[in-house]
KEMARKOL-979319 format. One record per residue (C-alpha): residue number from 1; chain; x, y, z. Coordinates in steps of 0.001 Angstrom, whole numbers, plus 524288, in hexadecimal, padded with zeros to 5 digits. Each point is the difference from the previous one (the first is absolute). Layout:
<atoms>
+-----+---+-------+-------+-------+
!   k ! c !    c1 !    c2 !    c3 !
+-----+---+-------+-------+-------+
! NUM ! A !     X !     Y !     Z !
...
+-----+---+-------+-------+-------+
</atoms>
This chain:
<atoms>
+-----+---+-------+-------+-------+
!   k ! c !    c1 !    c2 !    c3 !
+-----+---+-------+-------+-------+
!   1 ! A ! F2E4F ! D055B ! 2C81E !
!   2 ! A ! 80498 ! 80253 ! 7F207 !
!   3 ! A ! 7FD3A ! 80B48 ! 7F6E4 !
!   4 ! A ! 7FD26 ! 7FE3F ! 7F204 !
!   5 ! A ! 801B4 ! 80C73 ! 7F62D !
!   6 ! A ! 7FC53 ! 80039 ! 7F1B5 !
!   7 ! A ! 809A2 ! 8095B ! 7FB02 !
!   8 ! A ! 7FE6A ! 809EB ! 7F505 !
!   9 ! A ! 7F2A0 ! 7F9AC ! 7FCE2 !
!  10 ! A ! 7F99E ! 801EB ! 7F2D5 !
!  11 ! A ! 7F442 ! 804FF ! 8071C !
!  12 ! A ! 7FBA8 ! 80ECE ! 7FD8E !
!  13 ! A ! 7F54C ! 8088F ! 7FB69 !
!  14 ! A ! 80228 ! 8045C ! 7F1E3 !
!  15 ! A ! 809A6 ! 80BDD ! 800A6 !
!  16 ! A ! 7FBDE ! 80D56 ! 7FB02 !
!  17 ! A ! 808BB ! 7FFCC ! 7F388 !
!  18 ! A ! 7F937 ! 7F37C ! 7FAEB !
!  19 ! A ! 7F1D8 ! 803B3 ! 803B8 !
!  20 ! A ! 7FD96 ! 8069A ! 7F2C1 !
!  21 ! A ! 804BD ! 7F4AB ! 7F747 !
!  22 ! A ! 7F57E ! 7F946 ! 7F8C7 !
!  23 ! A ! 801DE ! 7F28C ! 804EB !
!  24 ! A ! 7FDFC ! 80581 ! 80E64 !
!  25 ! A ! 7F4AD ! 8077A ! 7FBA5 !
!  26 ! A ! 7F9A0 ! 7F3D5 ! 7F944 !
!  27 ! A ! 8023E ! 7F799 ! 80BF1 !
!  28 ! A ! 7F9F0 ! 80B1C ! 808D3 !
!  29 ! A ! 7F516 ! 800DE ! 7F862 !
!  30 ! A ! 7FC83 ! 7F07A ! 7FFEA !
!  31 ! A ! 80223 ! 800B1 ! 80F43 !
!  32 ! A ! 7F7F9 ! 80CEF ! 80057 !
!  33 ! A ! 809C0 ! 806BA ! 8088B !
!  34 ! A ! 808E3 ! 80B08 ! 7FEF5 !
!  35 ! A ! 80E3D ! 7FCED ! 7F9A9 !
!  36 ! A ! 80546 ! 805DF ! 80CD6 !
!  37 ! A ! 7F8D6 ! 7F558 ! 807DB !
!  38 ! A ! 80414 ! 7F37D ! 7FA37 !
!  39 ! A ! 80C56 ! 7F77A ! 8022A !
!  40 ! A ! 80A8C ! 7FFF7 ! 7F566 !
!  41 ! A ! 7FEBB ! 7F279 ! 7F959 !
!  42 ! A ! 809F3 ! 7FC0E ! 7F659 !
!  43 ! A ! 7F55C ! 7F809 ! 7F9EE !
!  44 ! A ! 7F76E ! 80B4F ! 7FC69 !
!  45 ! A ! 80980 ! 80A70 ! 7FFAC !
!  46 ! A ! 80C01 ! 7F945 ! 7F8F8 !
!  47 ! A ! 7FF93 ! 80A72 ! 7F572 !
!  48 ! A ! 8003A ! 80BCF ! 80933 !
!  49 ! A ! 80B1D ! 7FA38 ! 807FB !
!  50 ! A ! 809A9 ! 7FE93 ! 7F5E1 !
!  51 ! A ! 80C40 ! 8062C ! 8035A !
!  52 ! A ! 7FCC0 ! 804D8 ! 80D9E !
!  53 ! A ! 80905 ! 7FEF6 ! 80AC4 !
!  54 ! A ! 8010F ! 7F2A5 ! 80623 !
!  55 ! A ! 7F69C ! 7FBA5 ! 7F56D !
!  56 ! A ! 8031B ! 7F0F5 ! 8026A !
!  57 ! A ! 7FD43 ! 80198 ! 80FAD !
!  58 ! A ! 7F331 ! 806F1 ! 7FDCC !
!  59 ! A ! 7F12A ! 7FD92 ! 7FD5E !
!  60 ! A ! 7FE6B ! 7F1B8 ! 80631 !
!  61 ! A ! 7F6A8 ! 800C7 ! 80B86 !
!  62 ! A ! 7FC63 ! 7F2D7 ! 7FC01 !
!  63 ! A ! 80D1A ! 7FAB0 ! 80446 !
!  64 ! A ! 7FE85 ! 8078E ! 80CF7 !
!  65 ! A ! 7F29B ! 7F901 ! 8021F !
!  66 ! A ! 80596 ! 7F305 ! 7FDC2 !
!  67 ! A ! 80A97 ! 802CC ! 80A11 !
!  68 ! A ! 7F762 ! 8048D ! 80A1F !
!  69 ! A ! 7F5F9 ! 7F5AD ! 7FEDB !
!  70 ! A ! 80B9E ! 7F666 ! 80252 !
!  71 ! A ! 804EB ! 806EB ! 80BBE !
!  72 ! A ! 7F20A ! 80337 ! 80639 !
!  73 ! A ! 7F9EB ! 7F208 ! 7FF11 !
!  74 ! A ! 809C3 ! 7F930 ! 80883 !
!  75 ! A ! 8000D ! 7FBCA ! 80DA5 !
!  76 ! A ! 80C70 ! 80959 ! 801A8 !
!  77 ! A ! 7F777 ! 80C4C ! 7FD3C !
!  78 ! A ! 7F3E9 ! 7FAAD ! 80702 !
!  79 ! A ! 80750 ! 7FDD1 ! 80C79 !
!  80 ! A ! 806AC ! 80D1E ! 7FF8D !
!  81 ! A ! 80DD3 ! 7FB3C ! 7FD1D !
!  82 ! A ! 802D0 ! 808CF ! 7F4EA !
!  83 ! A ! 7FE35 ! 80DE9 ! 7FBC9 !
!  84 ! A ! 7FE15 ! 8038F ! 7F23C !
!  85 ! A ! 802FC ! 80CC6 ! 7F8FB !
!  86 ! A ! 7FF10 ! 804E0 ! 7F242 !
!  87 ! A ! 80956 ! 808C2 ! 7FB86 !
!  88 ! A ! 7FD12 ! 805E2 ! 7F205 !
!  89 ! A ! 80831 ! 80441 ! 7F505 !
!  90 ! A ! 7FB94 ! 80E34 ! 802F0 !
!  91 ! A ! 8040C ! 7FF56 ! 80E52 !
!  92 ! A ! 7F418 ! 7FE11 ! 80681 !
!  93 ! A ! 7FDF5 ! 7F478 ! 80AD5 !
!  94 ! A ! 7F317 ! 7F84D ! 802D9 !
!  95 ! A ! 7FE6A ! 7FB45 ! 80DFB !
!  96 ! A ! 7F75A ! 7F426 ! 80387 !
!  97 ! A ! 7F7E9 ! 7FE6B ! 80BC6 !
!  98 ! A ! 7FED3 ! 7F39D ! 807C0 !
!  99 ! A ! 7F8F6 ! 7F47D ! 7F82E !
! 100 ! A ! 7FB97 ! 8087C ! 7F55C !
! 101 ! A ! 7F98E ! 7F7ED ! 7F487 !
! 102 ! A ! 80498 ! 80418 ! 7F31B !
! 103 ! A ! 7F67F ! 7FE85 ! 7F41F !
! 104 ! A ! 8017F ! 7F2BC ! 7F901 !
! 105 ! A ! 7FA28 ! 805E5 ! 7F3F3 !
! 106 ! A ! 80A24 ! 80A2B ! 7F958 !
! 107 ! A ! 7F54F ! 8096E ! 7FB8E !
! 108 ! A ! 7FBD4 ! 801B0 ! 80E2A !
! 109 ! A ! 80E2E ! 800D9 ! 8040E !
! 110 ! A ! 80219 ! 80A61 ! 7F5D9 !
! 111 ! A ! 7F3EE ! 80859 ! 80470 !
! 112 ! A ! 80581 ! 7FE99 ! 80DDC !
! 113 ! A ! 80D17 ! 804EA ! 7FC34 !
! 114 ! A ! 7FAF9 ! 80B70 ! 7F8D2 !
! 115 ! A ! 7F7B7 ! 8037E ! 80B70 !
! 116 ! A ! 80B66 ! 7FFB1 ! 808CE !
! 117 ! A ! 80889 ! 80874 ! 7F6B6 !
! 118 ! A ! 7F57C ! 809E1 ! 7FFEA !
! 119 ! A ! 7FAB8 ! 7FE9C ! 80E79 !
! 120 ! A ! 80DFB ! 7FD15 ! 80655 !
! 121 ! A ! 7F841 ! 7F696 ! 80A42 !
! 122 ! A ! 7F70C ! 7F501 ! 80056 !
! 123 ! A ! 7F7F3 ! 7FDC8 ! 80BC6 !
! 124 ! A ! 7F5EA ! 7F63B ! 80425 !
! 125 ! A ! 7F851 ! 8000D ! 80C7A !
! 126 ! A ! 8091D ! 80AAF ! 805F2 !
! 127 ! A ! 80CF6 ! 7F77A ! 7FC26 !
! 128 ! A ! 809F8 ! 8043A ! 7F6CE !
! 129 ! A ! 80134 ! 7F55B ! 7F5C5 !
! 130 ! A ! 809B0 ! 806E4 ! 7F6AC !
! 131 ! A ! 8074A ! 80C75 ! 7FFCC !
! 132 ! A ! 809A6 ! 80689 ! 7F5EA !
! 133 ! A ! 80A7C ! 80949 ! 80312 !
! 134 ! A ! 8093B ! 808B0 ! 7F8AE !
! 135 ! A ! 80CDA ! 7F80B ! 803CD !
! 136 ! A ! 80C6E ! 7FAED ! 7F94D !
! 137 ! A ! 8058B ! 7F283 ! 80167 !
! 138 ! A ! 80BA5 ! 8045D ! 808B7 !
! 139 ! A ! 7F604 ! 80882 ! 8091E !
! 140 ! A ! 7F79D ! 7F2E4 ! 801EC !
! 141 ! A ! 80CAA ! 7F8A6 ! 803AC !
! 142 ! A ! 80266 ! 80A5E ! 8098F !
! 143 ! A ! 7F2E1 ! 7FE84 ! 805FD !
! 144 ! A ! 7FF14 ! 7F228 ! 8010C !
! 145 ! A ! 80DF2 ! 7FDFB ! 80485 !
! 146 ! A ! 80218 ! 7F181 ! 7FC3B !
! 147 ! A ! 80B5F ! 7F87E ! 80589 !
! 148 ! A ! 80412 ! 7FDCC ! 7F1FC !
! 149 ! A ! 7FB49 ! 80242 ! 7F26E !
! 150 ! A ! 800CE ! 7F468 ! 7F5C0 !
! 151 ! A ! 7FCDD ! 802B2 ! 7F1C6 !
! 152 ! A ! 7FD1E ! 7F6B0 ! 7F62F !
! 153 ! A ! 8066B ! 80258 ! 7F0CE !
! 154 ! A ! 80636 ! 7F86D ! 7F658 !
! 155 ! A ! 80B94 ! 808F1 ! 8026C !
! 156 ! A ! 8014F ! 7FA75 ! 80E74 !
! 157 ! A ! 807C1 ! 7F4FC ! 8040B !
! 158 ! A ! 7FB06 ! 7F1CA ! 7FEAF !
! 159 ! A ! 7F895 ! 7F9C1 ! 80A6B !
! 160 ! A ! 7F3E3 ! 7F78C ! 80319 !
! 161 ! A ! 7F2D9 ! 80388 ! 80654 !
! 162 ! A ! 80352 ! 7F779 ! 80BC3 !
! 163 ! A ! 80DC8 ! 804DD ! 801B6 !
! 164 ! A ! 7FAF0 ! 80D9C ! 7FF63 !
! 165 ! A ! 7F642 ! 7FE6C ! 80A84 !
! 166 ! A ! 80992 ! 7F7D4 ! 80870 !
! 167 ! A ! 80954 ! 80B10 ! 7FFF1 !
! 168 ! A ! 7F5F9 ! 80AB1 ! 8020C !
! 169 ! A ! 7FF84 ! 80763 ! 80D9D !
! 170 ! A ! 7F315 ! 8043A ! 80744 !
! 171 ! A ! 7F955 ! 80CBF ! 7FA76 !
! 172 ! A ! 806C2 ! 7FEB9 ! 7F37D !
! 173 ! A ! 7FA3D ! 806C0 ! 7F332 !
! 174 ! A ! 7FDFE ! 7F8B9 ! 7F3C2 !
! 175 ! A ! 800C6 ! 80930 ! 7F39F !
! 176 ! A ! 7F99B ! 7FAF0 ! 7F463 !
! 177 ! A ! 7FEA2 ! 80834 ! 7F310 !
! 178 ! A ! 7F1E6 ! 80324 ! 7FC1C !
! 179 ! A ! 80214 ! 7FF95 ! 7F15E !
! 180 ! A ! 800FD ! 7F79E ! 7F4A0 !
! 181 ! A ! 80E42 ! 80311 ! 7FC0D !
! 182 ! A ! 80C01 ! 80743 ! 80371 !
! 183 ! A ! 80770 ! 80152 ! 80CB9 !
! 184 ! A ! 8007B ! 807BA ! 80BD8 !
! 185 ! A ! 80328 ! 80EBF ! 7FE3D !
! 186 ! A ! 80CD5 ! 803D8 ! 806C5 !
! 187 ! A ! 7F78C ! 80732 ! 80A9A !
! 188 ! A ! 7FA87 ! 7F2CF ! 80401 !
! 189 ! A ! 80B72 ! 7F840 ! 7FE87 !
! 190 ! A ! 8086A ! 808F4 ! 808FF !
! 191 ! A ! 7F6A4 ! 7FC15 ! 80B83 !
! 192 ! A ! 80056 ! 7F19C ! 7FD92 !
! 193 ! A ! 80976 ! 7F817 ! 80832 !
! 194 ! A ! 8003E ! 7F410 ! 7F897 !
! 195 ! A ! 7FBBF ! 7FD35 ! 7F262 !
! 196 ! A ! 7FC65 ! 7F1C3 ! 7FCFD !
! 197 ! A ! 7FD2E ! 7F983 ! 7F335 !
! 198 ! A ! 7F770 ! 7F450 ! 8002B !
! 199 ! A ! 80105 ! 7F5DE ! 7F611 !
! 200 ! A ! 80653 ! 800B6 ! 7F1E8 !
! 201 ! A ! 7F5FC ! 80807 ! 7F9F1 !
! 202 ! A ! 7F6CE ! 80BD1 ! 802B1 !
! 203 ! A ! 7F36B ! 7FC10 ! 80702 !
! 204 ! A ! 7F409 ! 8096C ! 80093 !
! 205 ! A ! 7FE46 ! 8070B ! 80C82 !
! 206 ! A ! 7F364 ! 7F990 ! 804A7 !
! 207 ! A ! 80859 ! 7F2BA ! 7FE8E !
! 208 ! A ! 80AB9 ! 80576 ! 8088E !
! 209 ! A ! 7F6B6 ! 80527 ! 80A08 !
! 210 ! A ! 7F94B ! 7F34E ! 80130 !
! 211 ! A ! 80AE5 ! 7F706 ! 800DF !
! 212 ! A ! 808C6 ! 808C0 ! 808CC !
! 213 ! A ! 7F4AE ! 80231 ! 809FA !
! 214 ! A ! 7FC33 ! 7F0EB ! 7FFE3 !
! 215 ! A ! 80DBA ! 7FD3F ! 804FB !
! 216 ! A ! 7FE76 ! 809C9 ! 80B00 !
! 217 ! A ! 7F3D5 ! 7FA7E ! 80333 !
! 218 ! A ! 804F4 ! 7F1FE ! 80115 !
! 219 ! A ! 809F1 ! 805F8 ! 80A71 !
! 220 ! A ! 7F477 ! 80424 ! 80981 !
! 221 ! A ! 7F574 ! 7F72D ! 7FCF3 !
! 222 ! A ! 80530 ! 7F309 ! 7FBFE !
+-----+---+-------+-------+-------+
</atoms>
């Protein structure tokens, strides 16, 4: 078993201080939703987001969608060999039930996440598919108690996917930033035991998710 955390992910509802901005109101009107009940999205709310704290990390629910699709459509997940968590930029944690099918359509994913943020739990046939809790990254690490926490960042020590997996103990936790730019905050980095850089350039989060999980799958199924 391994754990995967998308840390400080750019997934959140529009915060209260931005809900009256014209770009947010206009977008909400098009969606026929209240501004407080839609996801913050840099594609639509760029003007509203100018200058906010952690601006470059926020408003990318599409990137989170890519990462989660990569992680939940592979044998590793289907055979319950991995536990996935989304830690958000505003310190919430999304938990996944077993074999949850995430919508491949972004618009359906968007609606699902908005519902989750508002209702806190998504259930079907008496089973909890998704739930969200107020929780910091550090508290999540304390909860799952991994044997080792490995983070991926261009600031880390150079290594390959193959070597990283070969050196990884059982019950290890892999941490990948769920944002488009930037680096782990000090709070997250303090809980990382080993920081690794893959390759000579920065890769999008979903690429790292796909490649590192494939390497792990090879050690189990091939």
